[in-house]
TORPA-4810 file (N, C-alpha, C, O; in nm, 3 decimals):
<nodes>
NODE_1_0.461_-1.392_0.122_0.377_-1.297_0.190_0.341_-1.353_0.326_0.318_-1.473_0.338_M
NODE_2_0.335_-1.272_0.425_0.300_-1.313_0.559_0.153_-1.356_0.565_0.071_-1.312_0.485_A
NODE_3_0.123_-1.443_0.664_-0.017_-1.480_0.685_-0.095_-1.357_0.725_-0.042_-1.267_0.790_N
NODE_4_-0.221_-1.353_0.687_-0.305_-1.237_0.714_-0.380_-1.262_0.843_-0.502_-1.278_0.843_F
NODE_5_-0.307_-1.265_0.955_-0.365_-1.286_1.086_-0.407_-1.154_1.147_-0.394_-1.050_1.083_G
NODE_6_-0.457_-1.158_1.271_-0.508_-1.037_1.334_-0.404_-0.924_1.341_-0.439_-0.808_1.317_P
NODE_7_-0.280_-0.956_1.374_-0.180_-0.850_1.388_-0.129_-0.802_1.254_-0.102_-0.683_1.237_K
NODE_8_-0.116_-0.892_1.159_-0.060_-0.850_1.030_-0.165_-0.788_0.938_-0.130_-0.720_0.842_S
NODE_9_-0.291_-0.810_0.967_-0.398_-0.761_0.879_-0.398_-0.608_0.868_-0.416_-0.555_0.759_A
NODE_10_-0.379_-0.540_0.978_-0.381_-0.394_0.973_-0.264_-0.339_0.893_-0.281_-0.244_0.817_L
NODE_11_-0.147_-0.396_0.909_-0.031_-0.346_0.836_-0.048_-0.369_0.687_-0.015_-0.281_0.607_A
NODE_12_-0.098_-0.485_0.649_-0.123_-0.510_0.507_-0.231_-0.414_0.458_-0.220_-0.357_0.350_L
NODE_13_-0.334_-0.397_0.537_-0.441_-0.306_0.498_-0.388_-0.165_0.485_-0.438_-0.088_0.403_A
NODE_14_-0.290_-0.130_0.563_-0.234_0.004_0.556_-0.171_0.030_0.422_-0.190_0.138_0.366_A
NODE_15_-0.103_-0.058_0.373_-0.039_-0.038_0.246_-0.064_-0.142_0.151_-0.071_-0.156_0.029_L
NODE_16_-0.073_-0.208_0.252_-0.063_-0.321_0.169_-0.064_-0.253_0.060_-0.082_-0.267_-0.061_G
NODE_17_-0.021_-0.112_0.198_0.009_-0.078_0.209_0.015_0.031_0.115_-0.106_0.044_0.094_A
NODE_18_0.041_0.072_0.082_0.050_0.193_0.001_0.015_0.159_-0.139_-0.027_0.245_-0.217_V
NODE_19_0.029_0.043_-0.171_0.014_0.022_-0.314_-0.048_-0.114_-0.341_0.025_-0.205_-0.381_L
NODE_20_-0.175_-0.133_-0.322_-0.232_-0.267_-0.319_-0.363_-0.281_-0.397_-0.436_-0.182_-0.410_V
NODE_21_-0.397_-0.403_-0.451_-0.530_-0.435_-0.494_-0.556_-0.464_-0.639_-0.466_-0.452_-0.722_G
NODE_22_-0.678_-0.502_-0.669_-0.725_-0.521_-0.805_-0.793_-0.392_-0.847_-0.905_-0.365_-0.803_Q
NODE_23_-0.729_-0.313_-0.930_-0.787_-0.187_-0.975_-0.852_-0.205_-1.110_-0.819_-0.297_-1.185_A
NODE_24_-0.945_-0.117_-1.141_-1.014_-0.122_-1.269_-0.925_-0.063_-1.376_-0.849_0.031_-1.351_Q
NODE_25_-0.934_-0.119_-1.498_-0.858_-0.066_-1.610_-0.920_0.066_-1.652_-1.041_0.074_-1.675_T
NODE_26_-0.837_0.169_-1.663_-0.885_0.300_-1.700_-0.793_0.358_-1.807_-0.673_0.332_-1.805_Q
NODE_27_-0.849_0.435_-1.898_-0.768_0.504_-1.998_-0.707_0.626_-1.931_-0.779_0.716_-1.888_A
NODE_28_-0.576_0.628_-1.920_-0.506_0.739_-1.857_-0.365_0.746_-1.913_-0.313_0.646_-1.963_A
NODE_29_-0.304_0.861_-1.906_-0.167_0.871_-1.955_-0.073_0.788_-1.867_-0.101_0.764_-1.749_P
NODE_30_0.037_0.745_-1.924_0.135_0.668_-1.849_0.195_0.757_-1.741_0.235_0.871_-1.767_V
NODE_31_0.200_0.706_-1.620_0.252_0.778_-1.505_0.401_0.747_-1.492_0.441_0.631_-1.507_N
NODE_32_0.484_0.846_-1.466_0.628_0.821_-1.459_0.666_0.732_-1.342_0.781_0.687_-1.333_R
NODE_33_0.573_0.705_-1.251_0.598_0.615_-1.139_0.548_0.473_-1.166_0.556_0.386_-1.079_Y
NODE_34_0.497_0.450_-1.287_0.453_0.315_-1.323_0.570_0.218_-1.312_0.684_0.252_-1.343_D
NODE_35_0.539_0.097_-1.267_0.641_-0.008_-1.254_0.617_-0.086_-1.127_0.514_-0.072_-1.062_G
NODE_36_0.714_-0.170_-1.092_0.704_-0.249_-0.970_0.785_-0.182_-0.860_0.891_-0.124_-0.884_T
NODE_37_0.732_-0.191_-0.740_0.791_-0.129_-0.623_0.796_-0.228_-0.508_0.706_-0.310_-0.494_W
NODE_38_0.899_-0.220_-0.427_0.908_-0.296_-0.302_0.874_-0.199_-0.190_0.939_-0.096_-0.174_S
NODE_39_0.772_-0.233_-0.112_0.725_-0.142_-0.007_0.745_-0.208_0.129_0.698_-0.319_0.154_V
NODE_40_0.815_-0.138_0.217_0.835_-0.181_0.354_0.738_-0.104_0.442_0.740_0.020_0.444_L
NODE_41_0.654_-0.177_0.515_0.555_-0.117_0.605_0.606_-0.137_0.747_0.631_-0.249_0.790_I
NODE_42_0.622_-0.029_0.819_0.678_-0.033_0.954_0.572_0.012_1.054_0.516_0.121_1.040_I
NODE_43_0.544_-0.071_1.154_0.450_-0.036_1.260_0.524_0.039_1.369_0.625_-0.009_1.421_T
NODE_44_0.474_0.156_1.403_0.535_0.236_1.510_0.445_0.248_1.632_0.492_0.281_1.741_E
NODE_45_0.315_0.219_1.614_0.221_0.229_1.724_0.115_0.123_1.707_0.064_0.103_1.597_S
NODE_46_0.080_0.053_1.816_-0.024_-0.049_1.809_0.035_-0.189_1.818_0.155_-0.207_1.837_G
NODE_47_-0.054_-0.287_1.804_-0.015_-0.427_1.824_0.008_-0.505_1.696_0.012_-0.628_1.699_T
NODE_48_0.022_-0.439_1.583_0.053_-0.508_1.457_0.198_-0.557_1.461_0.278_-0.507_1.539_C
NODE_49_0.230_-0.655_1.377_0.368_-0.701_1.368_0.457_-0.583_1.328_0.409_-0.486_1.269_D
NODE_50_0.585_-0.591_1.361_0.678_-0.478_1.347_0.696_-0.429_1.203_0.697_-0.309_1.178_R
NODE_51_0.710_-0.522_1.107_0.736_-0.479_0.969_0.693_-0.585_0.869_0.688_-0.704_0.901_A
NODE_52_0.663_-0.540_0.749_0.622_-0.625_0.638_0.683_-0.568_0.512_0.707_-0.448_0.503_Y
NODE_53_0.709_-0.654_0.413_0.757_-0.607_0.283_0.670_-0.672_0.175_0.645_-0.792_0.178_R
NODE_54_0.624_-0.590_0.081_0.537_-0.637_-0.027_0.584_-0.584_-0.160_0.636_-0.473_-0.170_Y
NODE_55_0.566_-0.665_-0.263_0.591_-0.622_-0.401_0.460_-0.568_-0.456_0.358_-0.638_-0.453_A
NODE_56_0.461_-0.446_-0.505_0.341_-0.380_-0.556_0.369_-0.325_-0.694_0.484_-0.313_-0.737_L
NODE_57_0.262_-0.291_-0.764_0.275_-0.243_-0.901_0.188_-0.120_-0.921_0.078_-0.110_-0.866_R
NODE_58_0.238_-0.026_-1.001_0.161_0.092_-1.039_0.150_0.090_-1.191_0.251_0.074_-1.261_I
NODE_59_0.029_0.106_-1.242_0.007_0.111_-1.386_-0.089_0.225_-1.414_-0.200_0.229_-1.361_K
NODE_60_-0.047_0.318_-1.499_-0.126_0.437_-1.530_-0.168_0.511_-1.403_-0.276_0.569_-1.397_N
NODE_61_-0.080_0.509_-1.303_-0.107_0.579_-1.179_-0.199_0.507_-1.082_-0.229_0.559_-0.975_G
NODE_62_-0.244_0.386_-1.119_-0.334_0.308_-1.033_-0.252_0.202_-0.960_-0.164_0.139_-1.019_V
NODE_63_-0.280_0.182_-0.833_-0.209_0.088_-0.749_-0.268_-0.053_-0.764_-0.390_-0.071_-0.761_V
NODE_64_-0.178_-0.152_-0.780_-0.218_-0.293_-0.791_-0.141_-0.376_-0.691_-0.027_-0.345_-0.657_Y
NODE_65_-0.205_-0.482_-0.645_-0.141_-0.581_-0.560_-0.181_-0.717_-0.614_-0.300_-0.744_-0.631_Y
NODE_66_-0.084_-0.801_-0.642_-0.113_-0.930_-0.704_-0.118_-1.044_-0.604_-0.110_-1.161_-0.642_D
NODE_67_-0.131_-1.013_-0.478_-0.132_-1.115_-0.373_-0.272_-1.164_-0.341_-0.357_-1.177_-0.429_G
NODE_68_-0.293_-1.191_-0.216_-0.415_-1.250_-0.162_-0.541_-1.174_-0.204_-0.547_-1.051_-0.197_E
NODE_69_-0.641_-1.249_-0.248_-0.769_-1.188_-0.289_-0.849_-1.149_-0.164_-0.813_-1.185_-0.052_A
NODE_70_-0.957_-1.077_-0.186_-1.044_-1.039_-0.075_-1.011_-0.905_-0.014_-1.068_-0.868_0.088_G
NODE_71_-0.918_-0.832_-0.074_-0.882_-0.701_-0.025_-0.933_-0.597_-0.125_-0.899_-0.601_-0.243_I
NODE_72_-1.016_-0.504_-0.077_-1.068_-0.397_-0.162_-0.976_-0.277_-0.150_-0.955_-0.224_-0.040_D
NODE_73_-0.920_-0.233_-0.264_-0.823_-0.124_-0.262_-0.867_-0.010_-0.352_-0.923_-0.031_-0.460_V
NODE_74_-0.842_0.110_-0.306_-0.862_0.229_-0.386_-0.736_0.312_-0.369_-0.710_0.363_-0.260_S
NODE_75_-0.659_0.328_-0.476_-0.536_0.402_-0.462_-0.483_0.455_-0.593_-0.502_0.396_-0.699_G
NODE_76_-0.416_0.570_-0.584_-0.358_0.633_-0.702_-0.228_0.702_-0.666_-0.203_0.739_-0.551_R
NODE_77_-0.146_0.716_-0.769_-0.023_0.795_-0.759_-0.035_0.904_-0.864_-0.051_0.875_-0.982_V
NODE_78_-0.026_1.029_-0.822_-0.037_1.141_-0.916_0.090_1.153_-0.999_0.194_1.099_-0.961_S
NODE_79_0.084_1.223_-1.111_0.204_1.244_-1.191_0.318_1.312_-1.113_0.435_1.295_-1.148_P
NODE_80_0.285_1.386_-1.007_0.389_1.450_-0.925_0.440_1.359_-0.814_0.531_1.397_-0.740_S
NODE_81_0.381_1.237_-0.800_0.428_1.140_-0.701_0.348_1.132_-0.574_0.382_1.052_-0.486_G
NODE_82_0.241_1.212_-0.560_0.157_1.204_-0.440_0.084_1.070_-0.437_0.024_1.030_-0.537_Q
NODE_83_0.089_1.002_-0.324_0.026_0.871_-0.306_-0.090_0.883_-0.209_-0.075_0.941_-0.101_V
NODE_84_-0.205_0.829_-0.247_-0.322_0.818_-0.159_-0.379_0.678_-0.180_-0.415_0.641_-0.292_Q
NODE_85_-0.388_0.601_-0.073_-0.439_0.464_-0.082_-0.527_0.434_0.038_-0.496_0.475_0.150_V
NODE_86_-0.635_0.363_0.014_-0.715_0.310_0.124_-0.754_0.169_0.088_-0.769_0.135_-0.030_S
NODE_87_-0.771_0.086_0.189_-0.814_-0.050_0.163_-0.891_-0.106_0.280_-0.888_-0.055_0.392_L
NODE_88_-0.962_-0.214_0.247_-1.050_-0.276_0.345_-1.052_-0.426_0.322_-1.052_-0.474_0.208_K
NODE_89_-1.056_-0.498_0.433_-1.074_-0.643_0.430_-1.154_-0.679_0.554_-1.104_-0.671_0.666_R
NODE_90_-1.278_-0.718_0.533_-1.365_-0.749_0.646_-1.384_-0.627_0.733_-1.420_-0.520_0.683_G
NODE_91_-1.361_-0.642_0.865_-1.377_-0.528_0.957_-1.248_-0.447_0.971_-1.241_-0.356_1.055_D
NODE_92_-1.148_-0.479_0.892_-1.020_-0.409_0.900_-1.006_-0.311_0.785_-1.042_-0.342_0.671_Q
NODE_93_-0.955_-0.195_0.814_-0.934_-0.095_0.710_-0.815_-0.009_0.743_-0.776_0.003_0.859_G
NODE_94_-0.757_0.051_0.640_-0.641_0.136_0.661_-0.628_0.235_0.547_-0.688_0.218_0.440_A
NODE_95_-0.549_0.338_0.571_-0.520_0.433_0.466_-0.374_0.474_0.477_-0.314_0.470_0.585_S
NODE_96_-0.318_0.512_0.365_-0.180_0.556_0.361_-0.165_0.673_0.266_-0.241_0.686_0.170_G
NODE_97_-0.068_0.757_0.294_-0.039_0.868_0.205_0.110_0.897_0.211_0.179_0.856_0.304_S
NODE_98_0.157_0.967_0.111_0.298_1.001_0.107_0.337_1.046_-0.031_0.256_1.100_-0.106_G
NODE_99_0.463_1.024_-0.064_0.514_1.074_-0.191_0.623_0.983_-0.245_0.709_0.935_-0.172_R
NODE_100_0.616_0.959_-0.376_0.724_0.893_-0.448_0.807_1.001_-0.514_0.754_1.104_-0.557_L
NODE_101_0.937_0.978_-0.522_1.026_1.073_-0.586_1.141_0.994_-0.648_1.221_0.934_-0.576_S
NODE_102_1.149_0.994_-0.780_1.253_0.917_-0.846_1.231_0.768_-0.825_1.134_0.711_-0.873_G
NODE_103_1.323_0.705_-0.751_1.316_0.560_-0.730_1.286_0.524_-0.586_1.301_0.407_-0.548_T
NODE_104_1.245_0.620_-0.504_1.213_0.592_-0.364_1.083_0.661_-0.325_1.029_0.742_-0.400_T
NODE_105_1.034_0.627_-0.208_0.913_0.691_-0.157_0.905_0.678_-0.007_0.964_0.588_0.053_G
NODE_106_0.830_0.769_0.056_0.809_0.770_0.200_0.667_0.814_0.230_0.608_0.890_0.153_L
NODE_107_0.613_0.767_0.341_0.481_0.811_0.381_0.441_0.752_0.513_0.521_0.688_0.582_G
NODE_108_0.316_0.774_0.549_0.260_0.724_0.674_0.134_0.644_0.646_0.074_0.655_0.539_T
NODE_109_0.096_0.562_0.743_-0.026_0.483_0.732_-0.091_0.473_0.869_-0.025_0.489_0.972_W
NODE_110_-0.219_0.445_0.870_-0.291_0.413_0.993_-0.406_0.320_0.958_-0.461_0.324_0.848_S
NODE_111_-0.441_0.236_1.053_-0.548_0.140_1.029_-0.612_0.095_1.157_-0.559_0.115_1.267_G
NODE_112_-0.731_0.033_1.142_-0.800_-0.017_1.260_-0.889_-0.133_1.223_-0.929_-0.151_1.108_K
NODE_113_-0.918_-0.211_1.324_-1.016_-0.319_1.315_-1.111_-0.300_1.432_-1.104_-0.200_1.502_S
NODE_114_-1.198_-0.396_1.453_-1.291_-0.384_1.566_-1.220_-0.400_1.700_-1.277_-0.365_1.804_S
NODE_115_-1.096_-0.451_1.700_-1.027_-0.476_1.827_-0.895_-0.401_1.846_-0.842_-0.400_1.957_T
NODE_116_-0.842_-0.339_1.743_-0.713_-0.272_1.761_-0.691_-0.161_1.658_-0.763_-0.149_1.559_S
NODE_117_-0.588_-0.080_1.686_-0.546_0.026_1.595_-0.394_0.022_1.584_-0.325_-0.009_1.681_Q
NODE_118_-0.343_0.053_1.465_-0.199_0.058_1.442_-0.168_0.173_1.348_-0.254_0.221_1.274_C
NODE_119_-0.043_0.217_1.352_0.001_0.320_1.258_0.152_0.313_1.244_0.220_0.246_1.322_S
NODE_120_0.202_0.382_1.145_0.346_0.383_1.124_0.383_0.452_0.995_0.313_0.542_0.949_G
NODE_121_0.495_0.410_0.939_0.544_0.469_0.816_0.566_0.362_0.711_0.570_0.243_0.742_Q
NODE_122_0.580_0.405_0.587_0.615_0.313_0.479_0.729_0.373_0.400_0.746_0.495_0.392_W
NODE_123_0.809_0.284_0.342_0.921_0.322_0.257_0.913_0.239_0.131_0.886_0.119_0.137_Q
NODE_124_0.935_0.300_0.017_0.926_0.228_-0.110_1.054_0.244_-0.191_1.120_0.347_-0.186_A
NODE_125_1.087_0.138_-0.266_1.199_0.141_-0.360_1.152_0.085_-0.494_1.089_-0.021_-0.498_E
NODE_126_1.181_0.154_-0.602_1.144_0.106_-0.735_1.231_-0.014_-0.772_1.352_-0.014_-0.750_R
NODE_127_1.164_-0.117_-0.828_1.235_-0.237_-0.874_1.247_-0.242_-1.025_1.348_-0.287_-1.077_R
NODE_128_1.142_-0.197_-1.097_1.148_-0.195_-1.243_1.048_-0.092_-1.295_0.964_-0.042_-1.221_S
NODE_129_1.059_-0.062_-1.425_0.969_0.035_-1.486_0.867_-0.032_-1.577_0.802_0.037_-1.655_T
NODE_130_0.852_-0.161_-1.569_0.754_-0.228_-1.657_0.633_-0.273_-1.580_0.541_-0.331_-1.639_N
</nodes>
């Protein structure tokens, strides 16, 4: 995983993209998008680094990230594949939305800190269903 410096923080916060964090365990039906995903975060506007790739997990429609602690994430994937994620780390925050379909996904993200703003797109590929 890349260092969480000033430029990379917004992109990670964006998705970290789409699918990140320590989520609470909830009783919910199994979501057909559950499993591990590789997410590529691409910066199209702003001073964030150009691209990042993260391994993320969805369980019961809730987004998880097993990386660096200190990131507050709120995110879900609906049974139809709609993705909504927001996260925060210190003064940095971002949100992402889009759609998963089968074994791929696409969407957009935007984020800001006290000194900069960035935005772009994300692309996801399913790696496993467990």
